[in-house]
C-alpha positions, 0 to 999 in steps of 0.5 A: 471482501475481495481485493478489488473491492478493498481496493476501491475503499483504498482509492476512495480513502486516499482521494478523500485525504489528498482532496483535504490536505494536499501533496507536501506532508511527509510519508508517516503523516499519509499513512497514519491518515489512510489507516484512520480512514480505512479503520473507520469504513470498518476494514482491518488495517495493520500498520508497519506489518513485518514480511520476513524473507525465507532463503533457502529454508531460512527465515530471515526477520530482515525482510521488509515492513509494509507500510499498511496491509487491508484485510490481510489482502492488500498491500499499500506502499505509499510514497510522498515524492515528486515521482516515483522510480521504476523500482518502486513497482518492482519492489512492491511485486516482490513484497507481494510475493514474499507475503503471498498476497495477491493485490498491492497499491502504490500510493504517491501523495506527492502528485498534484493529482492523486489519480495519477499517483495510484498504481495497481500491482498484481501478483496472480490475481484472479480478476 
C-alpha cells in the first residue's frame, strides 16, 4: 500500500471512532481504539515506537516515541485537546525526518468535527 492509501484507511478509522465515542477522552484511549481499528483492517500498527535522534554521529535513544506507526510508512501523532498548537505540526515534520518517513497525520480527537482535527504533514512525499 502507498502512504496515501494507508492515510485513507487511517482517516476512515478515525472518523468511525470519533462518530461512535466523540471528543473528550484521553489521548491514550483514542490511541488504543485507533490501533485496534487499523489492525482489524489488516494493517500493521506499532504503538509508542521509539525514534532515536542521531546527532553528530551519536545515536541518542532519548529522541521521541511515535504514537502510532502504520505499515512502517505513516506516523500518526494523536491529540485530544480543544485546539492544537502550530508547533505540533512542526514537531511531526521533525519526527518524519528523524524516522525517514514521508507522511504523517496529526489527528486531534478533541474537535467537534473530526475532519477539522486532521492535518496532513509531508516530508518529500511523491504524490
